[in-house]
C-alpha positions, 0 to 999 in steps of 0.5 A: 232817190233811184235814178237811171241815166241812158248813156247810149241807145237814147233817140238812137237804136245802138249803144245800150248802156244804162246806169241804174243807181240807189241812194247809198246803194250799189251802182248797177250799169244794164248793158255796154254796148257799141254804137253803130252806123252814123253814132260810131264815132261816139265809142272813142269818147270817154264814158261819162261815169267812172268805170271804176265806180259801177259795182255790177254789169248786168248783160241782157244779151249778146248783140254788139250793141249791147256789149261791144264796150265791155272791153273799154269798160274794163280797160278803163277801171271796171272791176265789179261783177258781170252777170249774163246768161251762160249762153250770153257769155259763150256768144259774147266771147265770139261777137267781142273777139271778132269786133277786135278782129275787124277794128284792128284790121280797119286800123291796119288799112287806115294807118298804111294809107295814112302813112302814104299821105304823112299822116299817121298821127291822125289815124284812131287807135282801135277800141280795144284789142284781142288782149282786153277782150280775153281780159273781160272773159278772166272776169268775175261772171255770174250766170243767173237762169231764167226766172231764178231770183238772186240777191246782189246787195241790200235786198236787191232782187235780180231776176232774167226773163226769157226776152225770145230775141236771140240765145240766151236774151233776157229782160231784166227785173230789179226789185229794190226798196225805197224808204221802206217801199218795194219798187220794181224797174225792168229793163227790156233789153231787145224783146222778140216776137211770138212767132220766132223760128229758133227761138221760144216766145217772149216771156211775159212780164207781169209786174213793174212800176217802171219800164225801160222799152226798146222801141226799134220797130216801134212805128210798125207791125211786121209782116207775118212770119208765114208771109215772111218765109213764103216771100224768102222762099219765092225769091230764092226759088226764082233766082235758082230757076233764073241761074242766078245766086242770092247774096244774103247779109246775115247778122251771125247770131240769130239770123243766120241760124233762123235762115239756116232752119228755113233752107233745111225745111225747104231742102226736106220739102224738096222746094229747094232747086239743086244749089249749094248754100255757104255760111260764109262766115267764121263767126256766124260757124260758131255762133251756131255751134254754141247754138247747138250746145244750147239747143234746149233753149231753142223752140219746140220746132227746132226740137222736132228737127233735131228728133229727125237726124240729130242736127238742127241746122245742117243738111246735104249741100251746106257748106261752112266756109272757114277760111279766106281760100274757101271764101275766095273759092265761092267766085268759081260758083257762077250759078246757083249758089246761096251765100250767107255772109257777114256783116249784117249791116255790110259795113265790113266782113266778107259780104263786101267781096261778094257784092262786089262780085255779084252786085252788078249781074241782074240775074242775082238777088240781095236779100236784106233779112235784118235792120240796116242802121242809118249810115251803113252800106246796107241801109244805102243799098235799101234806100235805092242806091244805083251805085255803091263804092266797094274797096274804092271801085264804083259798082253799079247795082244790077241785082234785084234788091229784096228787103224782108222785114218780117225776119226781125227778132225784134218785137213790132208795134203790135208785139210791144203794145201787147207786152206792155198791156199785160204788165200790172202796176206800171207807173212810168215807161221810158221808151229807149233803143229806138229812132227818135221818129219811131219813138214818138209813134210808139208814144202816141200809140201807147197813150191811145190804145193803153192810156199810158204816158210814155217818155222819150229818154234823152242822151244822159238825161237823169230819170228820177223814179219816184 
């Protein structure tokens, strides 16, 4: 009998990791992501399965909560084959190298502090280092194309389809036989909206017996894209007219490219007051280059922008700051700077320096344009904190705080329900990649609107696919 065990993203958003097994057949792992926020310590525990017994790793997309533990998987014995789209491979390399760099820096900081206290033995080693990441990309990678099926073994057929989430993202269909009967299980990974600015629309899923579906925003609907862009523009314009600065904690992949498209549009339409725009993230800069390399995968709107001047993202007054000195120089801009910096959840990176220098000024604005996990600094600020501690200094928050959820690359409740409603032959729905309170709401909606039973998957619960 086929089974699935979720070793991450069960009743939480992060740490996506699902082991699909068929009796006597291969062991297939779908994603191997990092836990973030309050769940972060779980990354350092042993896998609850033997990595050396996993035959295949199917990667849905390159976000850290879906790829972040792959180096650990390889370190601990995985020798199988890895499948991901070309774009996912390229983005994952950038994201994992950056992750290793941040963990090393955090370790060095904590170790020096512990040395002064004589407590060095209590400092946890990094989960992996850059050499471990390099080992991953010397591995046996295979590159599926959207909508072109391929066979693993034992007549197991795999199809990657465009998830409309970030560049290269896919939901994965696995077709297999059991006792002579055909079955299909689908792992959604993260699915996007039909109103994305940069990405193409989410592809339909026409048939599945079993569906593992994300539920990050299963409790709500996003603000419409037009209203979202209008709100974003209004904050930018007002802050610039007040001679303030806008600080945007942004994820390096997808969100930064989306913001650049909007700002370029504002520039072209002469809606953007005179200002400097800084992408203060080496990772976002490298990711933007990957987006340029795979521009054929982007939306029709992006294709039209490219026809005008040969570039999708770049325009006058946009500066990519590649080194630390260039980043520090942004502090000399007292007014009219738009600063896009990582990390997206404010749990590290250059955004902390900009917060320290600008959060206390009431002329400035902070725009949150992505999900903030419980336990992160970003979530703390979004939830209404008046003070934050940054680099051991208490900072009073006087800047205006704006949360614009409509930018999410995740489908909202309406989008999830619409996508599921088109699937024929669906027997069972399993909710993963979401906080439990949101999953309870989505489950009720699925039952009421689609008359479909949905199960909230518990951590390490064994799901038997009848």
